[in-house]
N, C-alpha and C positions, 0 to 999 in steps of 0.2 A: 115134705115141708120142713121136717126137722133139720135137714141139711141147710136150708135157707135161713131158718131161725138161728142156727148156730153161727153162720157166717155173717148174718145181718140181724142182730138182736132186735132192732127197732122196726124191722120190715112188717108191713101189713100184707097179708096174703088172702086170697079167696080161692076156694076150690069150687069150681062150677061143674056140676055133674053133666055129662053128655053121653052119647052112645057112639058106637063105631070105632072105639079105640083112639079117639081124639086126645091129643096131649099138646096143648099150645101154652107157651109162656108169653104173656103180654105185660110190658112195663110202660106205664104212662101212654097207653094206646098204641105202642109200637110192638110188633111181633118180634120176639127175641129168639124163640125156638118153636119149631113145628115138627112134630113126629111125622105127620103126613108128608111134609116137604122133603125131609131127609130120609124117610123110609125106615126109621128105627126109633126106639125110645132113647132118651138121653142117658148117657153114661154117668156113673157116679162122679160128682164134682163138676160135670159139664155145665149145668145151669148156673151154678155159683160162679164159675169162670166167666161165662158170658155176661152175667150181671156185673161182675167187677170191671169188665171192659166197657160197659155202657154207662157206668156211674162215675 
């Protein structure tokens, strides 16, 4: 979350606990990244890059 706050100082984030290794990033109801879908965790900077492309 620190990486997101640094790139987008005004961003509001929620960490929603779950089980099973779920890691999804959802922006305005749209799934931007899913660990399950791609079969791996996000690489450093990957989520910030995805968000910059969607905003």
